[in-house]
C-alpha positions, 0 to 999 in steps of 0.5 A: 500499500503507497500514498501517492499525490497529483494535481491540476489534471485539467481534464477535458475529455469532450475535447473542447479545452485542449491543454497543449495551448499552454505548452507542448508538455501538455499535449494529450497529457490525459494519456501520459497521466494514465500511462504513468498511473498504471505503471505504479498505482495498484488497487490497494494504493491511495492517490490524493488530488489537489484540485483543478480536476476538470474543466466541466462547468456542472456536476453533470458534464463532469461525470465524464472526467470523474468516471475516468479517473474512478476507473483508474487503480487505487483510492482517490481523495480530492480537494476543489480547485479554482477551476472545479466550477462543477463541485457543487454539493459535497454530500453528492460527491461523496456518494457517487463513487465507492472509492473516491472521497471529496473533502470539504469542511471534513477529512479522511484517513489513510491508515493512521495519517489524517487527510485533510485540506481546503481550496485555499486562495491567493495569499496576502503580500502576493503580486495578484492579491486584492481587497476583493480576495480578503473575504475568500481568503478568510473563508478558507482559512476557516475551512482549513480549520474546520477540516483539521479540528475535525481530525484532531477531535478524532484523535489523529496526530499524524496530518497530511493536508492538501490545498490547491493554492500555494500556502504562501506569496511569491516571496515565500513569506509566512502567512496565516495558512502556514501558521495554521499548519505549524499550530497543528503540526501537519507533517506534509503539505500537497499543493498545486495551481502553478504552471508554466514560468510559475514552476521556476519559483516554487516552495518544495521541501521543508520550511519550518518543520513542514514538508511542502510537495508541489504536485502540478501535473506539469511540475512532476511530469504528469506522474504521481508522486509518492510522499510516504517512500519510507513507509512499510505496510503489510 
């Protein structure tokens, strides 16, 4: 049993949103994801998917992409990305598939690890942060704490967080998000959102005792990353 992570699948199986307009590396990227996934992920494994799953606008339209993911091996745990406009009722989502779990003000577990998370938002002090972002950012902080509090209340000591947006601004300054990670003694943070030129400057590795793992598809070459490589389960 292994735990993998990947984000920003940006699936558009109807063909109306070709991703190669963002670079040749995105040409037929869904085929790359599937090929790499099948090489390493087994039915006993779990994959964390940190947002931007489908370009669909409604839940009905997203079924094609979600069913495509469901057919891949392993259990999947999701958080919402900024392009997941189809993400609507969390109750309906969690009732749709036996082996796919969706986080929103809740958490799931992988063995003795709690998997928490929320979408996040642009952090204060960032190049694109405006007054308009403040309310959304504050709401995401509440969602993050709700998820973490539920895990702590259930007695979990080992915590992994998925957050779609980077947890800091471009200067890697401390944020309310990173303060929460330290407060709750989060072990690992999975995030994505960044693409193209933004990938030249990412937070990856240990910072203040928290391991940050960047998993945008084009950053990890469309290949799920094993985030607990030293874990031995029998």
